[in-house]
C-alpha positions as CSV (number, residue, x, y, z in Angstrom):
1,M,34.1,-98.0,34.6
2,S,35.1,-94.4,33.7
3,E,32.7,-91.5,34.5
4,E,31.2,-89.9,31.4
5,A,31.8,-86.2,31.1
6,V,28.7,-84.1,31.0
7,A,28.7,-81.8,28.0
8,P,27.9,-78.2,28.6
9,E,24.5,-76.9,27.3
10,S,26.2,-74.4,25.0
11,S,29.5,-74.7,23.1
12,E,30.1,-71.0,23.6
13,S,29.5,-69.1,26.8
14,S,29.1,-65.4,27.1
15,E,32.5,-65.3,28.8
16,S,34.3,-67.1,25.8
17,T,32.8,-64.6,23.3
18,G,33.7,-61.6,25.4
19,Q,30.2,-60.2,25.2
20,V,27.7,-59.8,28.0
21,T,24.1,-60.2,27.0
22,E,21.9,-57.8,28.9
23,Q,18.7,-59.5,29.9
24,V,15.8,-57.0,30.0
25,N,12.4,-58.0,31.2
26,P,10.0,-55.6,29.5
27,L,7.5,-53.9,31.8
28,Q,3.9,-54.4,30.9
29,F,2.1,-51.3,29.7
30,D,-1.6,-50.8,30.3
31,P,-3.2,-47.8,28.6
32,S,-5.9,-47.8,31.2
33,S,-3.4,-46.8,33.8
34,M,-2.7,-43.5,32.0
35,P,-4.4,-40.2,32.9
36,E,-8.0,-39.9,31.9
37,G,-7.4,-37.5,29.1
38,I,-5.2,-39.9,27.1
39,R,-6.1,-43.4,28.4
40,N,-8.5,-43.9,25.5
41,E,-6.1,-42.5,22.8
42,P,-6.2,-45.0,19.9
43,S,-2.5,-44.9,19.2
44,L,-1.7,-46.1,22.7
45,Q,-3.9,-49.2,22.4
46,T,-1.3,-50.9,20.2
47,F,1.4,-51.0,22.9
48,D,1.6,-53.8,25.5
49,S,5.0,-53.0,27.0
50,V,6.9,-49.9,28.1
51,D,9.9,-50.6,25.9
52,K,7.8,-50.7,22.7
53,L,6.3,-47.4,23.7
54,A,9.7,-45.9,24.4
55,K,11.1,-47.1,21.0
56,S,8.1,-45.6,19.2
57,Y,8.7,-42.3,20.9
58,V,12.4,-42.3,20.0
59,N,11.6,-43.1,16.4
60,A,9.0,-40.3,16.2
61,V,11.5,-37.8,17.5
62,K,14.1,-38.8,15.0
63,M,11.6,-38.5,12.2
64,I,10.6,-35.0,13.3
65,G,14.3,-34.1,13.4
66,G,14.3,-32.2,16.6
67,E,15.4,-32.7,20.2
68,P,12.5,-33.3,22.6
69,E,13.2,-30.2,24.7
70,K,13.1,-28.0,21.5
71,L,9.8,-29.3,20.3
72,I,7.0,-26.7,20.2
73,S,3.6,-27.6,21.5
74,L,0.4,-25.6,20.8
75,P,-1.1,-23.8,23.7
76,K,-4.3,-25.2,25.1
77,E,-7.6,-23.3,25.1
78,G,-7.3,-20.3,27.4
79,E,-3.5,-20.3,27.5
80,S,-1.3,-17.5,26.1
81,W,0.3,-17.8,22.7
82,D,3.1,-15.3,23.5
83,D,5.7,-18.0,24.2
84,L,5.0,-19.8,21.0
85,Y,5.0,-16.6,18.9
86,N,8.3,-15.6,20.4
87,K,9.9,-19.0,19.6
88,M,8.7,-18.6,16.0
89,G,10.5,-15.3,15.6
90,R,8.1,-12.6,16.7
91,P,9.8,-9.6,18.4
92,E,9.1,-9.5,22.1
93,Q,7.7,-6.0,21.9
94,P,5.8,-4.1,19.2
95,N,8.7,-1.6,18.9
96,G,11.0,-4.5,17.9
97,Y,9.7,-4.3,14.3
98,D,12.0,-2.4,12.0
99,F,10.3,-0.8,9.0
100,G,13.0,1.7,8.1
101,D,12.6,5.5,8.5
102,D,9.5,6.2,10.6
103,P,10.3,9.3,12.7
104,E,6.7,10.3,13.2
105,G,5.6,6.8,14.3
106,D,3.1,6.5,11.5
107,L,3.5,2.7,11.6
108,D,3.0,2.3,15.3
109,G,-0.5,1.1,14.8
110,F,0.6,-1.5,12.4
111,R,3.3,-2.6,14.8
112,E,0.7,-3.2,17.5
113,F,-1.4,-5.2,15.0
114,A,1.6,-7.3,13.8
115,H,2.7,-8.1,17.4
116,S,-0.8,-9.1,18.6
117,S,-1.2,-11.3,15.5
118,G,2.1,-13.1,16.2
119,L,3.8,-12.0,13.0
120,T,7.5,-12.3,12.5
121,Q,9.6,-9.4,11.1
122,Q,9.5,-10.9,7.6
123,Q,5.8,-11.6,7.7
124,A,5.0,-8.1,8.8
125,E,7.2,-6.6,6.1
126,N,5.5,-8.8,3.5
127,I,2.0,-7.5,4.5
128,L,3.3,-3.9,4.6
129,N,4.8,-4.2,1.2
130,L,1.6,-5.7,-0.2
131,Y,-0.4,-2.9,1.3
132,N,1.9,-0.3,-0.3
133,E,1.6,-1.9,-3.7
134,I,-2.2,-1.9,-3.4
135,Q,-2.2,1.8,-2.5
136,Q,0.1,2.6,-5.4
137,E,-2.1,0.7,-7.8
138,E,-5.2,2.5,-6.5
139,G,-3.4,5.9,-6.7
140,N,-2.4,5.2,-10.3
141,S,-6.0,4.1,-11.2
142,Q,-7.4,7.3,-9.6
143,E,-4.9,9.5,-11.5
144,Q,-5.7,7.8,-14.7
145,A,-9.4,8.3,-14.1
146,L,-8.8,12.0,-13.5
147,Q,-6.8,12.3,-16.6
148,D,-9.5,10.6,-18.6
149,M,-12.1,12.9,-17.2
150,R,-10.0,16.0,-18.2
151,T,-9.5,14.6,-21.7
152,N,-13.2,13.8,-22.2
153,S,-14.2,17.2,-20.7
154,E,-11.9,19.0,-23.2
155,I,-13.3,17.1,-26.1
156,S,-16.9,17.7,-25.0
157,L,-16.4,21.4,-24.6
158,Q,-14.6,21.8,-27.8
159,R,-17.5,20.2,-29.6
160,E,-20.1,22.4,-27.8
161,W,-18.2,25.7,-27.9
162,G,-16.5,25.3,-31.2
163,R,-14.3,28.4,-32.1
164,D,-15.4,30.0,-28.8
165,Y,-13.6,27.3,-26.8
166,D,-10.5,29.2,-25.9
167,G,-12.3,32.4,-25.0
168,N,-15.0,30.7,-22.9
169,L,-12.3,28.6,-21.1
170,D,-10.4,31.7,-20.4
171,Y,-13.4,33.4,-18.9
172,A,-14.0,30.3,-16.7
173,R,-10.4,30.3,-15.4
174,R,-10.2,34.0,-14.7
175,A,-13.6,34.0,-13.0
176,F,-12.5,31.2,-10.7
177,A,-9.3,33.0,-9.9
178,Q,-11.3,36.1,-9.1
179,I,-13.8,34.5,-6.6
180,A,-12.3,31.3,-5.4
181,S,-10.0,30.8,-2.4
182,P,-6.7,28.9,-2.6
183,E,-8.3,26.2,-0.5
184,L,-11.1,25.8,-3.0
185,G,-8.7,25.7,-5.8
186,Q,-6.7,22.9,-4.1
187,L,-9.9,21.0,-3.5
188,M,-10.9,21.3,-7.2
189,D,-7.5,20.1,-8.4
190,D,-7.4,17.2,-6.0
191,S,-10.9,16.0,-6.7
192,G,-10.7,16.7,-10.5
193,I,-14.1,18.5,-10.3
194,G,-12.5,21.6,-11.7
195,S,-12.2,19.9,-15.0
196,H,-15.8,18.9,-15.2
197,P,-17.6,20.4,-18.2
198,E,-20.5,21.7,-16.1
199,V,-18.2,23.5,-13.7
200,L,-16.2,25.1,-16.5
201,K,-19.4,26.2,-18.2
202,A,-20.8,27.7,-15.0
203,F,-17.6,29.7,-14.3
204,S,-17.4,30.8,-17.9
205,K,-20.9,32.4,-17.5
206,V,-19.8,34.0,-14.3
207,G,-16.7,35.4,-16.0
208,K,-18.9,37.0,-18.7
209,M,-21.2,38.4,-16.1
210,L,-18.3,40.0,-14.3
211,G,-16.9,41.5,-17.4
212,E,-13.3,42.0,-18.6
213,D,-12.5,44.9,-16.4
214,S,-13.4,43.0,-13.2
215,L,-11.5,39.9,-14.0
216,V,-7.9,39.2,-12.9
217,V,-5.3,38.3,-15.5
218,G,-4.3,34.7,-15.5
219,S,-4.9,31.4,-17.2
220,G,-4.6,28.9,-14.3
221,L,-7.9,27.7,-12.7
222,G,-7.7,28.7,-9.1
223,S,-4.6,30.8,-9.5
224,N,-4.1,34.3,-8.2
225,R,-3.1,37.5,-10.0
226,I,0.1,36.8,-12.0
227,S,3.3,38.8,-11.7
228,P,4.6,41.1,-14.5
229,E,7.2,38.6,-15.5
230,Q,4.6,35.9,-15.8
231,A,2.4,38.2,-17.9
232,K,5.3,38.9,-20.2
233,N,5.9,35.2,-20.7
234,E,2.2,34.6,-21.4
235,I,2.2,37.4,-24.0
236,Q,5.1,35.7,-25.8
237,S,3.2,32.4,-25.7
238,L,0.1,34.0,-27.1
239,Y,2.0,35.6,-29.9
240,A,3.3,32.1,-30.8
241,D,-0.2,30.6,-30.6
242,K,-1.4,30.5,-34.2
243,E,-5.1,30.4,-33.5
244,F,-4.9,33.2,-30.9
245,S,-2.6,35.3,-33.1
246,E,-5.1,35.0,-35.9
247,A,-8.0,36.1,-33.8
248,Y,-5.9,38.9,-32.2
249,R,-4.8,40.5,-35.5
250,D,-8.0,39.9,-37.6
251,N,-10.7,42.4,-36.6
252,R,-13.3,40.3,-38.4
253,H,-12.5,37.2,-36.4
254,P,-15.3,36.2,-33.8
255,Q,-12.8,36.1,-31.0
256,H,-11.0,39.3,-32.0
257,K,-12.6,41.5,-29.3
258,A,-12.0,38.9,-26.5
259,S,-8.4,38.4,-27.6
260,M,-7.7,42.2,-27.7
261,K,-9.1,42.6,-24.1
262,K,-7.0,39.6,-22.9
263,M,-3.8,41.0,-24.4
264,D,-4.5,44.5,-23.1
265,N,-4.9,43.1,-19.5
266,L,-1.7,41.2,-19.9
267,F,0.2,44.3,-21.1
268,K,-1.2,46.3,-18.1
269,T,0.2,43.7,-15.8
270,A,3.5,43.2,-17.6
271,Y,4.1,47.0,-18.1
272,P,2.3,48.9,-15.4
273,G,1.9,52.6,-16.0
274,R,3.2,52.4,-19.6
275,G,-0.1,52.0,-21.4
276,K,-0.5,49.7,-24.4
277,V,2.5,48.1,-25.9
278,R,2.4,46.3,-29.3
């Protein structure tokens, strides 16, 4: 009786296929064996083997799109943020920010602020540009407010003084030029208070009290005595001024006397030692 051949358990062995199947016995994972700070982390409770945990980590890194050694972690409480700020693009030192021409170091304080706040070069520039825009808008608004005040002041005084407007305004300007320092004139111009109706009315009264002979020649509020050449130019301007010319040549005009004195003072400045010239 012939012996029966014993059939192999598998028709194909790993050797016949040319492949070697790696047998891996997964290691058991127990979250309770982890450090106290993370052993109760809910996300770890779903893993029962180390290989599952490893696969989850690999997938997470791929989704983030970065290599593990390049991942940034937030500092814990009490730790320095300097390393994180530098990795995000902050200059290592405050003088590393480049804001263009700044020879006097006016922006050094802002550099310190930007560095301590962890700002990158681009972020610091954005804040600085925004600040400059706000300053420009405030400056424009202030200038517009001053211009509006000057316009309203002129309208108010023209209504109050009527035909005496030019003469009274001239008294105010010349009185101011007589008694005010250049510093006060600059302050009046910068603040706009020199155009306020009450200020102009007050200096107009002062000018009348001083009298024509005591007043310097000039039409700019806060200006000093003008030069002969400037006086000649003002004479020509007044000749071309229809209203002034009318008052100057008509002895019945209410402003004739004031216009005559003004023109006489201008001629004295323009042509010293030559008397009146017409």
